N, C-alpha and C positions, 0 to 999 in steps of 0.2 A: 689204741686198738685200731687196726686197719678195717676198712669198710667191709671187705670180704669176710673177715673174722666175725664181725658183728652180724652180718647177714646169716652166717651159719648158726650162730648162737640163737638168733631170732627164730630160724627154722626149727631148731631143736626144741625150743620152748613151745612152739606151736604143736609139734609132734607129741610132746609130753611122754616120750618113751614108747609110743605105740607103733613106731616104724623104726627101721634101722637107719643109721646115719646115711646110707646110700640113697635113701629116699630124697634127701636134700641134694645129693650129687646129681641124681637124675633130673630133678626139678631145675637145677641151675643149668644143666645141659639141654633142657627142653626136650627130653626124651618123650616121644609120642606113643608111649605104651599106655594101655588102659589103666594100669596101676598108678603110674605117675600122674596122668591126667586126673584120676579120681582123687589122689592125694592132694593135688593142687586145690581142688574144690573143697574136699571134706575138712581140711585143716586150715582153710583160708590162707593159702600160700600161693595164690595165682600171681601175685606181684613178682615172685621169684622165677617164674617159669621162663627158661631160656635166656636169662640175663648174663650167663657166663658160658655160652656155647663153646665147645672145643677144649674146656678145661680137662686135663688128664686126671685119671683116677689117682695116680701117684701124687700129683700136686695137691689134690683134695685131701688125701689121707695125711699128708704132711701137715696141713693146716689143722686137721682134727687132732693129731698127736700134740701139736703145739698148744691147742686149747686145753687138752687133758693135762699136759705137763704144768701148765700155769694154774691148774686146779679150778678152771672155769666150768668144766663139765666133769661128770662122773659116770661110770658104767652103771647100767641098770638091767643089763641083759647082753646077749651076744650081739655085738655091733650096734647096741642101743645105748643112748646117753640121756642124762638129764642135766639141767644146769645146776651148779652148786649155788649157795647163797652169794658167793663172790661173783659168779657169772651173771646171776640175776641183777645184782647191784650195778655191775658194769654195763649190762645191756640197758638198764633204765636210764643211764646217763647219756646214751647215744641215740640220735635220731637215725634209725636204720634204713627205712625204705622210702625216704622222701623221693617222690617223682618217679620211682620205678613202676612200670605197668607191663610186666612181662607177658601176661596172658593176652592182652590186647595188642601189644606193640612188637612182640618178638619177631613175628613173621614179616613185619613191615619195616623194621629198623634198618635192615641191610639195603632195601630199596631206597629208603629215605636218604641214607648216607651216599649211595651212588649218585642220586639226583642232586643232593645238596653240594657235594664236593665238585661235581661237574658244573653246576649252576654258578658257584662261587668262582671257579676258574674262568668261565666264559665271561662273566660280567666284570671280573677284575681286568681281563685283557681288553674288554670293550672300553673301559675307562681310559686306558692308555692307547687306544686305537691300534692295538696289536691284533693282526689277523693270521699271523703265521706261528702256530704252536701246535704241539701234539696233545690231543685231549687226554685227560687223566683217566677217563673211562673209555673202554673200547667196545662196550656193549652196544649193539646196534639199536636196541629199543631205547636205551638212554640217549643216544645221539639223535634219534628221530624225535624223542620227547623234547629235548632242549630246543630244537628248531621250532616246534609247535608252540612251546611256551614263550619264546622270544617274540613270536608274532602276536601273542595275546597281551603283551606289556605295552601299554600306550603311553610310553614316556620316551623322551629323547635318550639315545643310547648312553650319553655321558651322565644322565641323571639316575640311571638304574642302580649303579654301584652305590652312590650315597644313600639312595632310598632303602636299599636292602641293608646297608650298614646301620641305618637308623632303626629299622625294624629289629635287627638283632640286638642292638644296644638296649632298646626298650624291653625286649623280651628277657634278656639276661639280667637286667637291673631289678627284676621282680623276684629273684631268688638268690639270696646271699650264699646258700650252701653249694651252689653250682659254680664250678670253675671253667669258664669258657675256653681257657687255654688247652684243656683236654682235647678240644676239637680244633682250635685255631692252628696249632702246630702241625696238624695232619693235613691242612688245606694247601692245595697248589693254586698259585695265582700268577700274576704278571712277574716273570723272571724269578719265580720262587717255587721250589719243589717241596711238597709236604713230606713230613716224616712218616715212616712206617710205624705200626703199632709197637714194634720192638724198640725202635729208635726213640719214640715218645716215652715209653716206659723208662728207658735209661735216662732220658733228659729229666724226668720227674723223680728219678731215683725210686722207682716203684717196681715191684714184681709185675711180670707181664699180665697176670690175671687180675691183680689189683688195679692195674691201669685200665684193663678192659672193662671192669665193673664200673669205674668212674666215667669212662667214655660212653658206655651204654646208658648210664644214668643221665648224662647230658643230652644224648639223643632222645631219650624218653621224655625228658623235660621239654625239649623243643617240640616234639610231637604233641605232647599234652597241651602246651600253651597255644600252639597254632590251631589245633583241632577245636579247642574250647572257644577261641576268640578270633575267627577268620577275618572279621572286619578290621581288627586291629593290626593284622599282619597280611595285607592283601597280596604282597609279592611272595612271601614265604608260603602262603596258603596254596599257591599254584603248584608247589611241590607235592602236595598231598590231596589235591582236589579230586582225583580219581581213585583214591584208596578205597578198598572194600573193608570196612571195619568189623563187620558182623559175621565174617566167615570163620567161625570158631571150630568147626568140625575138621578132623583130618580128612584127606581125600578118600580114603577107604571107607570111613564111617559115613561120609556124604553119599557114596554109592549105595551103601546099605539102606540109608534113610530114604533115598529115592525109591528103592524097590519096596521098602516097608510102606511108604506112602501110597503105593499102587495096590496094596492089599495082600502082598505075598507073605506067606508064613516064614518063620525062621528057617525051617528045614528046606523050603524051596529056595530061599535066598542063598543059603549055604551051597545048595546044589548048583544054582545059576552061577554063583561067583567062584565055585570050586574051592571053598574055604571050609574049615572045621566049624561046627556049630558053636564051639566055645569062642571062636574069633568073632562070629556074628553077635554073640552075647556081649562080648567086649564092646562092640560097636553100639549096642543098645544102651549100655551103661554110659558111654560117651554122649550119645544122643540125649539121654535123660539129664545129663549134666548141663547141656548147652541149648536144649530146645524146649522152651516153656510149654509149647502147645502139645508136646508128646505126652500121652497118658500111659501110665504103667499098669492101669487097672486090669487089663486083659492078661497080664503076666503075674501080677500079685494081687490077691483079693484085698479089699479094704480092711477087713479085720486083721489079716496077716500083716499088712502095712503098719497098722497101729501097734501091734505087738512088737514088731521089730524096732520101731521108733521109740516105744516106751522103754524097752530094755536099754537101748542106746542112751536115752536121756537119763535113766536112773543111774547107770554106771558112769556116765560121762565119757564113755569109750566108743571108738568106732572100729574096734577089732572084730573082724568077721567071726573068728573062732569063738570069742566070748558070746556074741549074739546067737550064733548057731547052737551053742550049748544050752541056751535059755529059750530058744524058739526052734525046737526040733522039726517042726512042720515046714520050715522055710529052707529052701536050697541056698547055697552060697550065691548063686546068680540072683535070686530074688532079694537077698539081703543087700547085695551090691546095688541093685537097681533102686531099692527104697532109699538107701543112703545117698545115692547119686541124685535122686529126685528131691528128697526132703532133708537130707542130713547135713548139708553144708552150712557153715556159719552157726548162728545162734537160733534157738527155737523160740516160738511164741505160743 
């Protein structure tokens, strides 16, 4: 079973028939809608967020049809699926989400790759004392960044390459499931041009999206290791030293949160931002998901919060319609807000 197939099976198992198959598709693509962001939290699927950006709907549907034809999933509603016993058994045999951290890393992965690929190219040419070459990255910020970083490295130029190589060898030796070749063949160095994603996929005899999943897994592994133990990887840590890890809100929700913090009402924020109230409500749900200090008490009374959570606990479901039918005093916005604040993961 391919990695991408197992990831989709894992996502469907988590959804348990409560969302359509396209919830998984939007999660993999990192869609920044309020529904997708809430699904990522409520169903404990944040690791999937944005790990296969750019995957076409057609390619996704093709994989789903294949899973159905192999009798690993079965219909339980319109565009909704559950795992069959065979699908559950197969999933149990595979380690699905090792090292993925889509929610924390998806926005930083591309910047890390830009820096990493440029860093490797520069130090590779330093080793061979080559000064005439075309940088693999044309981004001015990246080029300015590499100049600053090189000044921070207090090693003779010839020693930088071997030192980085040793850090990478040490890092990759700690994970048997990771194949460094997924990255290595993409790197440009002294008198060597890296492969494109398409060329690398062909080299490994993989579908493009299957290759991209494994490439991103390797990037996430590196990010996780370097972030966790910066003293062990002092040179590699220079690549991420200025990263902002806690910026979880989308830009639009951040602007709403800023106005909310100043005491503006939802109606006033909608007026100031020239947005619908429903859009501002979506932002509040996102804020509730990501901002621990945000209180929902002024939007949903304590008693109503408890009723919503109790129904959700009793049924084991997070379907808004089911909760609304049993807690008629609550609006859909209030239900979403309570689930966002308290409904993710397991309850105690």
